[in-house]
C-alpha positions in Angstrom: 13.3 6.7 20.3 10.4 4.9 22.1 11.1 1.6 23.5 10.6 -1.3 21.1 9.5 -3.6 24.0 5.9 -3.2 25.0 2.8 -5.3 25.5 -0.3 -4.6 23.5 -3.5 -6.0 24.9 -5.6 -8.2 22.7 -9.0 -6.7 23.7 -9.8 -3.1 24.3 -7.9 0.2 24.0 -4.2 0.4 24.7 -2.0 3.5 24.7 1.0 2.6 22.6 2.9 5.9 22.8 2.4 9.2 24.7 4.2 12.1 23.1 6.4 14.4 25.0 6.8 16.7 22.0 3.7 18.8 21.6 2.9 20.7 18.4 3.1 24.3 19.4 0.8 26.6 17.5 0.2 30.3 17.9 -3.5 30.7 17.0 -3.3 34.5 17.3 -2.2 34.5 13.6 -4.9 32.2 12.5 -8.1 33.1 14.2 -9.1 36.8 14.3 -11.3 36.5 17.5 -8.8 34.7 19.7 -5.3 35.5 20.7 -3.2 33.2 22.9 -1.8 34.1 26.3 1.0 31.8 25.5 1.9 28.8 23.3 -1.3 26.8 22.7 0.0 23.3 22.9 -2.2 20.8 20.9 -1.7 17.1 20.8 -3.6 14.8 18.5 -4.6 11.1 18.9 -4.0 8.5 16.3 -6.2 5.4 16.8 -5.4 2.1 15.0 -8.1 -0.5 14.4 -7.2 -3.9 13.0 -9.3 -6.0 10.6 -10.9 -9.4 10.3 -9.1 -12.1 12.2 -6.4 -9.6 13.0 -4.5 -8.5 16.1 -3.8 -5.0 17.4 -0.1 -5.6 17.3 0.7 -8.5 14.9 -1.3 -6.9 12.1 1.2 -4.1 12.0 4.4 -5.9 13.0 7.2 -6.5 10.6 9.7 -9.2 11.5 13.3 -8.6 10.4 13.8 -12.4 10.4 11.5 -14.9 8.7 12.6 -17.7 10.9 9.8 -17.1 13.4 6.4 -18.3 12.0 4.8 -15.4 13.7 6.2 -13.2 10.9 3.6 -14.6 8.6 0.6 -14.3 11.0 -1.9 -11.6 10.6 -5.3 -10.8 9.0 -7.0 -13.7 7.3 -4.8 -16.3 9.0 -5.4 -18.2 12.2 -3.7 -16.4 15.0 -2.5 -17.8 18.3 -5.4 -18.2 20.6 -4.9 -16.5 24.0 -4.9 -18.9 26.9 -7.1 -16.6 28.8 -9.0 -13.5 27.8 -8.6 -10.8 30.5 -10.7 -7.8 31.2 -8.6 -4.9 30.0 -8.4 -1.4 31.4 -9.0 0.9 28.4 -6.8 3.6 29.9 -3.9 1.3 30.4 -0.6 2.2 28.7 1.6 -0.5 27.1 4.3 -1.6 29.5 7.9 -2.4 28.9 9.3 -6.0 29.0 12.9 -7.2 29.3 14.8 -10.3 28.1 12.9 -11.0 24.9 15.5 -10.8 22.2 13.0 -12.0 19.5 11.0 -8.8 20.0 14.1 -6.7 19.2 13.8 -8.1 15.6 10.3 -6.8 15.2 9.2 -3.4 14.0 5.7 -2.4 15.3 5.4 0.9 13.4 2.8 2.7 15.5 5.2 2.5 18.4 8.7 2.2 16.7 8.4 4.5 13.6 5.4 6.8 13.9 6.6 8.8 17.0 9.8 9.4 15.1 8.1 11.0 12.2 4.9 12.6 13.6 5.4 15.0 16.6 2.7 15.6 19.2 0.9 12.3 18.5 -0.7 10.1 21.2 -0.9 6.6 19.6 -3.6 4.1 20.6 -4.7 0.8 19.3 -8.1 -0.9 19.7 -8.5 -4.7 19.8 -11.7 -6.7 19.5 -12.7 -10.3 19.0 -13.3 -10.9 15.3 -11.0 -13.9 15.1 -11.7 -17.6 14.7 -12.2 -19.9 17.7 -11.9 -23.5 18.4 -15.1 -25.6 18.7 -14.3 -26.5 22.2 -14.7 -22.9 23.2 -18.3 -22.8 22.0 -19.8 -20.3 19.6 -18.6 -17.2 21.5 -20.4 -14.0 21.7 -21.0 -13.6 18.0 -20.8 -9.8 18.1 -21.6 -7.7 15.1 -19.9 -4.8 13.5 -22.3 -2.5 15.3 -21.2 -4.0 18.6 -17.5 -3.6 17.8 -18.0 0.0 16.7 -20.0 0.8 19.9 -17.2 -0.7 22.1 -14.6 1.3 20.2 -16.6 4.5 20.7 -17.2 3.9 24.4 -13.6 2.9 25.1 -12.3 6.0 23.3 -14.9 8.2 24.9 -14.2 7.0 28.4 -10.5 7.4 28.0 -10.8 10.9 26.6 -13.2 12.0 29.3 -11.2 10.5 32.1 -8.1 12.4 30.9 -9.9 15.6 30.1 -9.0 15.3 26.5 -12.5 15.3 24.9 -11.6 17.8 22.3 -8.2 16.4 21.1 -8.1 16.0 17.3 -8.5 12.4 16.2 -7.2 10.4 13.2 -8.3 6.8 12.6 -6.0 4.4 10.8 -7.9 1.2 10.0 -7.1 -2.1 8.1 -9.7 -4.2 6.3 -12.8 -4.7 8.4 -11.4 -2.2 10.9 -12.3 0.5 8.4 -15.9 -0.5 8.5 -15.9 -0.5 12.3 -14.3 3.0 12.4 -16.9 4.3 10.0 -19.7 2.8 12.0 -18.3 4.2 15.2 -18.2 7.7 13.7 -21.8 7.3 12.5 -22.9 6.3 16.0 -20.9 9.2 17.5 -22.8 11.6 15.2 -26.0 10.4 16.7 -24.8 11.3 20.2 -23.9 14.9 19.4 -27.3 16.1 20.4 -27.4 14.0 23.6 -26.0 15.8 26.7 -25.4 12.6 28.7 -23.3 11.3 25.8 -21.5 14.5 24.8 -18.1 12.8 25.4 -19.1 10.4 22.6 -20.4 13.1 20.3 -17.2 15.0 20.6 -15.4 12.1 18.9 -17.3 12.9 15.8 -16.6 16.6 15.8 -12.9 16.1 16.8 -12.1 13.7 13.9 -9.9 15.2 11.3 -9.4 12.2 9.0 -9.2 8.5 8.3 -6.6 6.4 6.6 -7.9 3.1 5.2 -5.8 0.0 4.3 -7.7 -2.4 2.1 -11.1 -1.6 3.5 -13.9 -3.2 1.5 -16.2 -0.1 1.4 -18.6 -1.7 -1.1 -18.4 -5.3 0.2 -16.4 -8.2 -1.1 -17.8 -10.5 -3.9 -19.5 -13.5 -2.1 -18.0 -15.7 -4.8 -14.7 -14.1 -4.4 -11.5 -15.0 -2.5 -12.2 -13.6 1.0 -15.4 -15.5 1.6 -14.1 -18.8 0.1 -10.8 -18.8 1.9 -12.3 -17.8 5.2 -14.8 -20.7 5.1 -12.3 -23.3 3.8 -9.5 -22.3 6.3 -11.8 -22.3 9.2 -13.4 -25.7 8.4 -10.0 -27.3 7.7 -8.6 -26.2 11.0 -11.7 -27.2 13.0 -12.5 -23.6 14.0 -15.6 -21.6 13.9 -15.9 -17.9 12.9 -18.1 -15.1 13.9 -20.7 -15.6 11.1 -22.1 -12.2 11.3 -18.7 -10.6 10.9 -18.0 -12.6 7.7 -21.4 -11.8 6.3 -20.8 -8.1 6.9 -18.3 -8.2 4.1 -20.8 -9.5 1.6 -22.6 -7.2 -0.9 -26.0 -5.9 0.0 -25.3 -6.5 3.7 -27.4 -4.0 5.7 -24.4 -2.5 7.5 -22.4 -1.8 4.4 -25.3 -0.5 2.4 -26.2 2.0 5.1 -22.5 3.1 5.5 -22.1 3.4 1.7 -25.1 5.9 1.7 -24.3 7.8 4.8 -20.6 7.9 5.3 -19.7 10.1 2.3 -22.3 12.6 3.4 -20.7 12.8 6.9 -17.2 13.0 5.4 -18.3 15.9 3.2 -20.0 17.7 6.0 -17.0 17.6 8.3 -14.4 18.0 5.6 -12.5 14.9 6.8 -9.2 14.1 5.0 -9.5 10.6 3.7 -6.8 8.4 2.2 -7.6 4.9 0.9 -4.6 2.5 0.3 -5.1 -0.4 -2.0 -3.2 -3.7 -2.1 -1.4 -4.3 -5.5 -0.5 -7.9 -5.0 -2.7 -11.0 -4.7 -2.1 -13.9 -2.3 -0.8 -17.3 -3.3 -3.4 -19.0 -1.1 -6.1 -17.3 -3.1 -4.6 -18.3 -6.4 -3.0 -14.9 -6.9 -6.2 -12.9 -6.4 -6.5 -9.9 -4.2 -8.5 -10.0 -1.1 -10.1 -6.6 -1.7 -10.4 -5.6 -5.4 -9.5 -2.1 -6.4 -13.1 -0.9 -7.0 -14.1 -2.0 -3.5 -11.1 -0.6 -1.8 -12.1 3.1 -2.3 -15.2 5.2 -1.7 -15.4 6.0 -5.4 -15.6 9.8 -4.9 -12.4 11.7 -5.9 -13.7 14.8 -4.1 -13.7 13.1 -0.8 -10.6 10.8 -0.8 -7.1 10.3 -2.1 -6.5 6.8 -3.4 -3.0 5.3 -3.2 -1.5 1.9 -3.9 0.8 -0.1 -1.5 3.2 -2.6 -3.1 2.0 -5.5 -0.9 -0.7 -8.0 -0.5 -3.6 -7.6 1.9 -1.9 -9.1 4.9 1.4 -7.2 4.6 0.2 -3.9 3.4 0.5 -2.3 6.8 3.8 -3.8 7.9 6.9 -1.8 7.4 10.6 -2.6 7.9 11.8 0.8 9.0 11.9 4.6 8.4 13.5 4.1 5.0 10.8 1.6 3.7 9.3 3.4 0.7 5.9 2.1 1.6 6.1 3.6 5.1 7.3 6.9 3.6 4.2 7.0 1.4 1.9 6.2 4.4 3.5 8.6 6.9 3.4 11.4 4.3 -0.4 10.9 4.1 -0.7 10.9 7.9 1.4 14.1 8.2 -0.7 15.8 5.6 -3.8 15.1 7.6 -2.5 16.0 11.1 -0.6 19.1 9.8 -1.5 22.3 11.6 -4.2 23.4 9.1 -6.1 20.2 9.5 -5.8 20.3 13.3 -6.9 23.9 13.4 -9.9 23.0 11.3 -11.0 20.5 13.9 -10.2 22.8 16.8 -12.0 25.7 15.1 -15.2 23.6 14.8 -15.1 22.2 18.3 -13.4 24.8 20.5 -13.3 28.3 19.2 -16.7 29.6 20.4 -16.7 33.2 21.8 -16.1 33.3 25.6 -15.0 29.7 25.9 -11.9 28.8 27.8 -9.3 27.0 25.8 -6.5 25.1 27.4 -3.2 24.2 25.9 -3.0 20.4 26.1 -6.4 19.5 27.3 -6.7 19.2 31.1 -4.1 16.5 31.5 -1.2 18.8 30.6 1.3 20.6 32.8 1.1 23.4 30.3 -2.3 25.0 30.9 -2.6 28.3 28.9 -6.1 29.8 28.9 -7.0 32.2 26.0 -8.6 35.6 25.9 -11.4 36.6 23.6 -10.6 39.3 21.1 -13.5 41.6 20.0 -13.2 43.6 16.7 -12.5 47.3 17.3 -12.1 50.1 14.9 -9.8 53.2 14.7 -11.1 56.7 14.1 -10.5 56.3 10.3 -12.6 53.1 10.2 -9.8 50.5 10.0 -10.3 47.4 12.1 -7.9 46.6 14.9 -7.9 43.8 17.4 -8.5 44.8 21.0 -8.1 42.2 23.8 -10.9 41.7 26.2 -10.4 39.3 29.1 -12.1 36.0 28.8 -13.0 33.6 31.6 -9.5 32.2 31.8 -7.6 35.4 31.7 -6.6 36.7 35.2 -4.2 39.5 34.4 -2.6 41.3 31.5 0.9 40.1 32.6 0.1 36.7 31.2 -0.2 38.0 27.7 2.1 36.5 25.1 5.1 38.5 24.1 6.1 37.4 20.7 9.8 37.6 20.0 10.9 39.9 17.1 13.6 39.5 14.5 15.9 42.4 13.6 15.1 43.9 10.2 18.3 42.5 8.7 17.4 38.9 9.7 14.0 39.4 8.2 15.5 40.5 5.0 17.8 37.5 4.9 14.9 35.1 5.4 13.0 36.8 2.6 15.9 36.7 0.2 16.3 33.0 1.0 12.9 32.5 -0.7 14.1 33.9 -4.0 15.6 31.8 -6.7 16.9 32.7 -10.2 14.4 30.7 -12.3 11.3 31.7 -10.3 9.7 33.5 -13.3 11.5 31.8 -16.1 8.6 29.9 -17.5 6.2 32.8 -17.4 8.7 35.1 -19.1 9.4 32.7 -22.0 5.7 32.1 -22.8 4.5 34.0 -25.8 1.7 36.5 -25.1 -1.7 35.5 -26.4 -2.6 36.4 -29.9 -4.6 39.6 -30.3 -8.4 38.9 -29.9 -7.8 35.4 -28.5 -8.4 34.2 -25.0 -10.7 37.2 -24.2 -13.8 35.0 -24.3 -12.8 33.4 -21.0 -13.3 36.6 -19.2 -17.0 36.4 -20.1 -17.2 32.7 -19.5 -19.8 31.7 -16.9 -17.4 29.7 -14.8 -14.8 32.4 -14.7 -17.4 35.1 -13.8 -18.7 32.9 -11.0 -15.1 32.3 -9.7 -14.5 36.1 -9.5 -17.9 36.8 -7.9 -17.5 37.3 -4.1 -21.1 36.4 -3.5 -20.6 32.9 -5.0 -17.4 32.1 -3.1 -19.3 29.5 -0.9 -20.4 27.7 -4.0 -16.9 26.9 -5.3 -14.6 27.7 -2.3 -12.4 29.8 -4.6 -11.2 27.0 -6.9 -11.3 27.2 -10.7 -9.5 24.4 -12.7 -8.7 24.7 -16.4 -7.9 21.3 -18.0 -7.0 20.4 -21.5 -5.1 18.1 -23.8 -1.4 18.7 -24.3 -0.8 21.6 -26.7 -4.2 23.2 -26.3 -2.8 26.5 -25.1 -3.4 26.2 -21.4 -0.2 28.0 -20.4 -0.8 30.8 -22.8 -4.3 31.1 -21.4 -3.0 31.2 -17.9 -0.5 34.0 -18.7 -3.3 36.0 -20.3 -5.6 35.5 -17.2 -2.7 36.4 -14.8 -1.9 39.6 -16.7 -5.6 40.6 -17.0 -6.2 39.9 -13.3 -3.3 42.2 -12.4 -5.0 45.0 -14.3 -8.6 44.3 -13.5 -8.5 43.2 -9.8 -7.4 46.4 -8.2 -6.7 46.1 -4.6 -6.2 42.3 -4.9 -3.0 40.5 -4.4 -2.4 38.5 -7.6 0.2 35.8 -7.4 1.5 33.2 -10.0 3.7 30.2 -10.5 4.2 28.3 -13.7 5.7 24.8 -13.3 8.3 23.8 -15.9 9.2 20.2 -16.2 12.3 21.1 -18.4 13.6 23.6 -15.9 15.7 23.3 -12.7 14.5 21.4 -9.7 12.7 24.3 -8.0 10.8 25.1 -11.2 9.1 21.7 -11.1 8.6 21.2 -7.4 6.1 22.4 -4.8 9.0 23.8 -2.8 9.6 26.3 -5.6 5.9 27.0 -5.7 5.6 27.8 -2.0 8.8 29.9 -2.1 7.6 31.9 -5.0 4.1 32.5 -3.7 5.3 33.5 -0.2 7.9 35.9 -1.6 5.3 37.5 -3.8 2.9 37.8 -1.0 5.4 39.5 1.4 6.6 41.9 -1.3 3.1 42.9 -2.3 1.9 43.2 1.3 4.9 44.3 3.4 2.8 44.1 6.6 2.9 40.3 6.4 6.6 40.2 7.0 5.9 40.4 10.7 5.0 36.7 10.5 8.8 36.1 10.5 8.9 37.2 14.1 7.0 33.9 14.9 10.2 31.9 14.2 12.5 33.9 16.5 16.3 33.7 16.7 16.3 29.9 16.9 14.0 29.5 13.9 16.1 32.0 12.0 19.2 29.9 12.6 17.5 26.7 11.6 16.2 28.2 8.3 19.5 29.7 7.5 21.2 26.4 8.1 18.7 24.0 6.5 16.9 26.3 4.1 13.2 26.8 3.8 11.4 23.4 4.2 8.0 22.7 2.8 6.2 22.5 6.2 7.7 25.8 7.2 6.8 27.4 3.9 3.2 26.3 4.1 2.9 27.4 7.7 4.3 30.9 6.9 2.0 31.2 3.9 -1.1 30.4 6.0 0.0 32.9 8.7 0.6 35.6 6.0 -2.9 35.0 4.6 -4.5 35.4 8.1 -2.6 38.6 8.5 -4.3 40.2 5.5 -7.8 40.6 7.0 -10.3 40.9 4.2 -7.9 41.5 1.2 -8.4 39.2 -1.7 -5.6 36.9 -2.7 -5.7 35.3 -6.2 -3.2 32.6 -7.3 -2.6 31.4 -10.9 -0.8 28.1 -10.9 0.0 26.6 -14.3 1.0 23.1 -15.5 0.3 21.0 -12.4 1.1 17.9 -14.5 4.7 19.0 -14.7 5.2 18.5 -11.0 5.3 15.0 -9.3 1.8 13.7 -8.7 2.1 13.0 -5.0 3.4 16.6 -4.4 0.5 18.1 -6.4 -2.0 16.1 -4.4 -0.4 17.3 -1.2 -0.4 20.9 -2.5 -4.1 20.8 -3.6 -5.2 19.5 -0.2 -3.2 22.3 1.5 -4.9 24.9 -0.6 -8.3 23.4 0.0 -7.7 23.7 3.8 -6.6 27.3 3.3 -9.8 28.0 1.4 -11.9 26.5 4.2 -10.1 28.4 6.9 -9.5 31.7 5.3 -12.9 32.6 3.8 -12.6 36.2 5.1 -9.4 36.6 3.0 -11.3 35.6 -0.2 -8.6 33.2 -1.2 -8.9 32.1 -4.8 -6.8 29.7 -6.9 -6.9 29.0 -10.6 -5.2 25.8 -11.6 -4.3 24.5 -15.1 -3.2 21.0 -16.0 -3.7 18.1 -18.4 -6.7 15.8 -17.8 -4.3 13.1 -16.4 -3.3 12.3 -13.8 -6.8 12.9 -12.5 -6.7 14.8 -9.3 -10.0 15.9 -7.7 -11.0 18.8 -5.4 -13.9 18.7 -3.0 -15.6 21.8 -4.3 -14.7 24.0 -7.3 -15.4 24.9 -10.9 -13.8 23.1 -13.9 -13.5 23.9 -17.6 -12.2 21.6 -20.4 -10.5 23.9 -22.9 -10.8 21.9 -26.1 -14.5 21.4 -25.5 -15.2 25.2 -25.5 -16.6 26.6 -28.8 -14.8 29.9 -28.2 -11.5 28.0 -28.0 -12.3 26.5 -31.4 -12.9 30.0 -32.7 -9.5 31.1 -31.3 -7.8 28.3 -33.3 -9.8 29.3 -36.4 -8.8 33.0 -36.0 -5.1 32.0 -35.7 -5.3 30.0 -38.9 -7.0 32.9 -40.7 -4.4 35.3 -39.5 -1.3 33.3 -40.1 -1.9 31.0 -43.0 -0.7 32.9 -46.1 -2.4 31.2 -49.1 -3.7 34.4 -50.8 -6.6 33.8 -53.2 -5.6 30.2 -54.1 -8.7 28.1 -54.8 -7.5 25.5 -52.4 -7.1 27.9 -49.5 -10.5 27.4 -47.9 -10.3 23.6 -48.3 -6.9 23.6 -46.7 -8.0 25.8 -43.8 -11.1 23.6 -43.2 -8.9 20.5 -43.2 -6.5 22.0 -40.7 -9.3 22.9 -38.4 -11.0 19.5 -38.7 -7.8 17.5 -38.1 -6.3 19.8 -35.4 -8.5 18.5 -32.6 -8.2 22.0 -31.2 -4.5 21.4 -30.4 -3.2 24.9 -30.7 0.4 23.9 -30.6 0.1 21.6 -33.6 -1.5 24.5 -35.6 1.3 26.8 -34.6 4.0 24.3 -35.7 2.3 23.3 -39.0 1.4 26.7 -40.5 5.0 27.9 -41.0 5.7 24.7 -42.9 2.7 25.2 -45.2 3.5 28.9 -45.7 7.1 28.0 -46.7 5.9 25.6 -49.4 3.3 28.1 -50.7 5.9 30.9 -51.0 7.9 28.5 -53.2 4.9 28.1 -55.4 4.7 24.4 -54.6 1.0 24.0 -54.0 1.2 20.3 -54.6 4.0 19.9 -52.2 2.0 22.0 -49.8 -0.9 19.5 -50.0 1.6 16.7 -49.4 3.1 18.5 -46.4 -0.3 19.0 -45.1 -1.1 15.3 -45.3 2.2 14.4 -43.6 1.5 17.0 -40.9 -2.1 15.7 -40.4 -0.7 12.2 -39.9 1.6 13.5 -37.2 -1.4 15.3 -35.7 -3.5 12.1 -35.7 -0.6 10.2 -34.0 -0.1 13.1 -31.5 -3.7 13.2 -30.5 -4.1 9.5 -30.2 -1.0 9.3 -28.1 -2.3 11.7 -25.5 
């Protein structure tokens, strides 16, 4: 574990942790035009930026004891004024100290927790002077957000250039005003992309893979609200002055925030950044119980760009964690790991590095592991099938340096494959009734469905089609119908499925079960993909046999299997996302989005179905609300006509009309009610039938209003 004793400089860039555990990726399985000569070792940098009146260390430090008044210091409170501000070397790494027992009670999570849970991460923190000062020190430099952002950009650019790490993937983690500074720095970096003298700054923009915001006022704080009032009153009462321009930046209609609100979402969409916005759930007593940043301001407001999560803390403590078991930390580190997982890192590397003929090194130029790549040009066999043929690139000196991937014996491959299987894998699908004759077929002609299956329109929707509907509308029946039809109609395609089941065993309602089922189906339908298991070698085989298939390994294997397929189309039908934990579903959807971005050649398509809530968005895709479709209403009507046995009774048409009017297109309710009505009619109790209908309609009304 990294040392808990280190000094974080107040101003400038400090390296908090330098990983000695690289993330090893074999890009040969991911990118068809490059194959590694060895293990491509990629590190990523995680850069922390504190907020208004904050501190690069204290803002994120949790004290195990409350005896020390420093445990309550942080953003929005007066912090200890340094006796002397020193010029800081931006390349300086935090140093160890001895003999300070109080520090042993502190948990500074970027240093003490993050390296334990995210491998291959270089952790840095940036400090700047946005704190209050005493009148005796004068007015200070009164810098602006623009100036702070430029300083962050330059410090980071200088450090990366000096260490030869200008293409290392970047993740920003920012609290409060720090989020605005990070956004402004990225906007300034974008402007430097076309400037050769500032290429090291422009690469920061293209290397960024995501941002995690903590209580960042994206849309400005209410000038009559708590932040402005408390800042002014606290500063005046203490005899301090504040950087007025920094305070004003938080106000609505400020020029900086207005420009960022307009431009940042466009940049995020263009670069496909993964964005997570954490909101505070508690107010502060000093503010009369109000929150510093309200919920609406603490998010970008575009579900296609960001994931919004809540932290059970106030604004000051929302990024302080007591340890690895702190539920709030587990929530945060899960978000960070999703962003820096291999698919995200590959996306950034693919944009920045993988250009034909370019030399690619393992861990930038500061690594002892320097593994150049060789370019692979497509070649074709006599029968027209494509094969990959290595051609030396500028970094390849001889063929002896080529990678020799270890292989697994066939028996061990079989054992790993069988380890994916579980008894209830198809239980939900098999217990679903097949769609009624002549129903559901309309969807095959629906414009959204036809666009989803059209290869020429793949770039418009990135392969995603989401069917949503109220509970009981028949979504699962529709998904079974589509899955069976796709197996017949999509010849040559690999058609996979998984149907979540909240009433089933654990694997039936978890993403772990989903990944296992999809990977198993893919390997069984395309046996050539089983060679991906060689990637894990004997040690990986032993680990999987001992600990089972873990989600990260499953996702990695699935991504490699997709890349192995070349141009074959893969179509997944995944039903009832609402029957799986919401956080896991968000994680899974993000993973599939990244696969869709990276594996366009494989024509990767996914059809989801779920209720309308919880609301989970995708960046690009097609969506259909089942109960709003006229053809679905016609299906319900057809079912009533077919199954309601009222003969030639004069009341028959009125009863049918009333059923359709009150059903709200809830197929399940109709299916449950009709047998009851038929039973009463068979007994010749038409009056009782009407009474039963009224009772059933009351149940329907209650059912619909409940959901």
